[in-house]
C-alpha positions, 0 to 999 in steps of 0.5 A, a space after each residue: 296945587 298950581 297944576 290942579 288950578 291950571 287943570 281946573 281952569 282948562 276943564 271949565 274952559 273946555 266945558 264951555 267950548 263943549 257946550 258951544 260945539 254941541 249947540 252949534 253943531 246940532 243947529 248946523 247939521 239941522 239947519 244947513 245939512 238938513 238932518 233931523 233934530 234928533 240925528 243932528 243932536 246925536 251926532 253932536 253928542 258923539 263928536 263932543 264926547 270924542 273931543 272931550 276925551 281928547 281934550 282931557 287926555 292931551 290938554 287938561 291932564 297933559 302929563 298923565 298919559 296912560 294906556 289910550 284904550 284903557 282910559 277911553 273905556 273908563 271915560 266912556 263908562 264913567 260918562 254913562 254913569 255920570 249921566 245916569 246919576 245926574 238924571 237920578 239926582 234931578 228926579 230926586 230933587 224935582 220929582 220926589 222933593 218937589 223943588 223947582 226944576 231950574 235950580 235943581 238942574 243948576 245944582 245937579 250940573 254944578 256938582 257933576 262938573 266938580 265930581 267929573 273933574 275930580 274923578 277924571 283926574 284921580 281915576 281915569 287920567 291919574 298920574 303914572 306911578 313912578 317906576 320901581 328902581 331895582 335889578 334888571 
């Protein structure tokens, strides 16, 4: 339980850092490097996606090393699915139910953070199964 608490704290910390990196990189690429806003944001998203994967693998769930490319594939696919589900949940709450968009956004994002933390720990970066002891 203590390890899960440490991982949860690290996950929240990295989520905050990811937000700052995404915003800062987008602004820097546009304002300093002169790239368009759209290209700047796209580059920032790719950089943040890559750094999030590396932080999840080596910092948030450090004792859970599995096959790198399998984890990367699962991470990329699940990231796409989570983004899609977030959008559908937002549309459901705001467009279909007519709720104000800011509270809907806050609830959707909060639930998504929790769901991703649990999913990544249980499915993508799950603890390795103990080796079977037996004859060689």
